[in-house]
N, C-alpha and C positions, 0 to 999 in steps of 0.2 A: 503494499500500499504506500503509496506516495507520501510525503512528509508535506507540511505546509510551512510557510514562512512563520504564520504564528505558534505553530508547534515549535520552530527553532527559536523563537525570541522566548518562549516560556522557559526551555533547557537554558538558556542563557542567562536568564535572569534568576534563576536558582543559583548560580555560582557568583553571578554581579548583579545584585539585589538594588544597587544605587547608580549603575552605568546607565548613559545613553545606549540605546541599543536600536538599529535601525537594520531590517533585515527587508531585503527585496527579492522577488522573483516568484514566478507564477505557474513553472513547470513541472513542478513536483521534485525534480532533481538539482536543478543549477540556481543555486542563489548568490546574493552578495551581501554580506554582514558588516556593519558598522560598529564596533565596540568601543565606547571610551570609557575608561574606569579609574579610578585614583590607584588602584592595585597594579598599574602597569607601570607606574611611575619607576624610574629607575631600573627597569628591564629592558632587555633589547628585545626587538621584533620578534625573534623565533621563539623567546620564553612567553610573549605576548601571546604568539598564535598558540602555542602548547596549550597554555592555559585555556584557551577558548575552545580548541578540539577536545579537550578533557572534559569541558563542560557538555559536550556533545554526548557523552556516553555511549560512544560506540556507534553512532548514526552513521559515520564515514567509514567504518571499518570494512575494508575487503570490498569483493564484486558483490557482497550481499548487503552491504550498507543502503540504509534507505536516502540517505544524502550523496550523491555523486559528487557534486563541484560545489565548492564555496569560496568565493573569492572575499578575502578578509582585508579590513581595514581596522587595526587596533591602536589605541594612543591614550596616554594619559592627559586629563582636563588641562586645558591652558589656564 
C-alpha cells in the first residue's frame, strides 16, 4: 500500500515534535521533505539525514520499502 505525505509527516513529527516539517509528493513513492529542527545544530548533513531516515522506521528499507525516494532538506533554524 502506498504511503502518503501526511503519514511521512506523522512519522517525522514523532521524532521531531517541534520541527518545521513540509512533505511534498503525491504519487505514493517519491517525496520531498524539508525538516528544520534545533536538534540539527552542530551536526553535519549526513548526521541530520540519518536522523530523518531513522525517524521513518524502515519505510525506505530495501526493495520492499513503502517509500521509494525522498529528497531531503535538513537544517537547524536560523
